[in-house]
N, C-alpha and C positions, 0 to 999 in steps of 0.2 A: 575527630568529630564527624558524624555523618548524618544522612537523612534516611528516613524509613518510610515504606509503604507496607502496611500490614505486618510490621514488626521485622522486617529485613533491613539491615543496615547497608547502605550504598555509598561508596565514594567518599573521598574527603571533601571538606566543605568548599575549598577553593575551586576544585575541578567540578564540583556539583553546581556551583554558582555559574561557572562558565557555560556548562552544558545547558542549564535551565535558561539562561539568557538566549542561547542559540535556539533552543526549542520554542521559547515563547515568541521569538521573532518569526520562526517558521509557522507556528500556529496562526499568528496575526496575518502573515502572508497568505496562507491557505484560506482563512475565513474572509479577510478583508479584500484581498486582490483576486483570488481564484474563485471565490464564492462557494467554498466547500465547508460542510460541517467537519468538526474535529472531535474525537472522542478519546478522553484520557485512557491509557491502557496500561497493563501490567508489564513488568520486566522480569527477566530470569536473572537470578543472582546465585552463582555457585550451584546451578541445577535446580534451584527452588524458585517458585513463583512469588513475586512480591505481592500477590493478592492475599497471602497468608494462609491459603488452603493447602495443607501438606499432600493432599490427593489430587491437586490440580492436574488435568489431563492435557493442558495446553500451556505450559509455563512460559510466561513472557510473550504470549501471542493471543491476547484476548482483552476486551474492554474491561475496565474496573466497574463492577456491578453498581457500586455506590457513588460513582462520579457522574456529574452531569455534563453533557456535551457542550462545546462551544460552537455556537451556531454561525452560519454563514453571515457575513456582515460585521462580525465582531472585530474590534480594533486591538492595538497593542496593549492598551490598558486592561481590556477585558481578558485577553489572553494571559497576561502576566498575573492578574488576580486569580484566575482559574488554576494555573500551574503552580502559583505559590501555595495554594491549599493542598496540592497533591505533588510535593517535590519528588522528582524521579520518575513521574509517569511517562509513558511512551506516547508518541503522537500517532493515533490511529485515524484512518479515513473510512467512514461508512461506505460500502459499496451498494449501488442500486438506487441512489438518489441523483447525484449529478453524472454518474458514470458506472458502467460495469467494467470488469477486468477480464481479459483474456490472458491466461497464464500458460507459459511454455517453459521448457528448459533454457537455461541462460545461453548455452551455445547456439541453440536453434534461434533464440530471440535476437541475439546480436546479428546473426547471418540474415535473418528476415528483415531487420531494421535497415540494414545496408541496402537490401534489394528494394525495399518499399520506398526509401528515400530516392533511389536512383529512378524508380518508376514514377516518381512525382505524385504518389498517392497521398491523400490527406492522413495526417498522423496526429495522435494525441500524445499526451505524456506517456513516457515509458520508464519504469524503474526496475532495478535488479536487487535481488535479495541475497544475503549471505548464505542462504539455503540453496543457491544455484537456480533461482527462477527469475525469469523475465516477465513483467506484468505490463501488458498494453491497456491503456485506458480507452474504452470505446463507449458509444452511446448507451444509456440505460435501456434495459430490455433485452440485451444480448444473451444473457444467460437462459431466459426462456426460449429464445429463438434458435439457439445454437444447434440442437439436435436436427431441426428441419433444414437449417442452412448447410449443415454438413451433408445431409441426405441429398439435397438439391445439387451440391457440388461433387457428389460421388465419393465423399470421404467418410461416409457413415459406418462403413464396416472396416475401416482401416484402424490399425493399432497406433493411435496417436497419443503422444504425451501433450495433450492440449486440454485445458479446462477453462471453464468460464465462471467467474464469481459474480453473483448478483445480490439481490436485496437480502439482507440479514447478515452478510459477510463484512468483514473489516480487514483492511490491509495496514501494516505498519508502514509509515511514511518516513522519508529522510527528514531529519538526520537520525531518527531513532534507531535503537538497537532491536533486533528481532530475535527473541528467544535465547539471548545470551551468545548468539552466534557472531554478531558483528552489526555494523550499521547497514541500513538500506540506502542505496544511492540512486540518483537519476541517470538513466542513459539518455533520456530526452526529457529535459525539464519542462514544466508547464509554461504556456505563454498566455497572454491575454486572448489570442485568437482560439487556442486549443482547449484551455481549461474549462470553459463554459460550453463548448461545443465539440466534443470529441467525436471522431468519425464513426459511422455506422459499421457494425462488426463485418458485414458482408464485403465491405471494401478491402479488408485486410485478411479475411479468413482464408481465402484461397492460397495466398502466399504463405501464411502461417502454417497451414496444414501441409503444404508441399514441403517446406523447409523442415518441419517436424518429422515428416515421413522420411525424407532424405537422410536426416541426421540419425534417426533411429535405425536406419537400414545398415 
């Protein structure tokens, strides 16, 4: 017996119930404790997207168009009700509201995180994806500011594997699976101090750019 989104059967019922309980708890933590909105997302199953569109261009890596978000402040009961209507939905966080995301290669991100911690710089949450990317949460507005910040720091003409996600983007959040590749995990989990006030991008960008450049060389 299994559950479906858009007609794709997923997991056995016992495993599905355990995963759903974990995800409901995570959603309630994100909304109620960290103050983030959460959006139900699609999953990839055997290379197909659970949204039901056979021509989906981003299987298992986008919001479900028909699903309502769970808004910041919602508690466990609200999260459970939302996810019970969409069994198997992935937990997505909308970018550009409470935070933007600077994304780099995982190897560079891990090296940069160690250096940033040693320097005592303010840090927000950091997660790592099964696609080999590290995602640093920074204050909203970073995506619009990034080209000018890189220019001022002298990195505007460098070949950097560094990107910033802003308004309109979504990231898959732990403990959900990304595009059928595996779960997303925290390298640096959110805290009460960092979730609502991630650092300005300029405080981290110089180190991230330098490490990305060194890793790429």
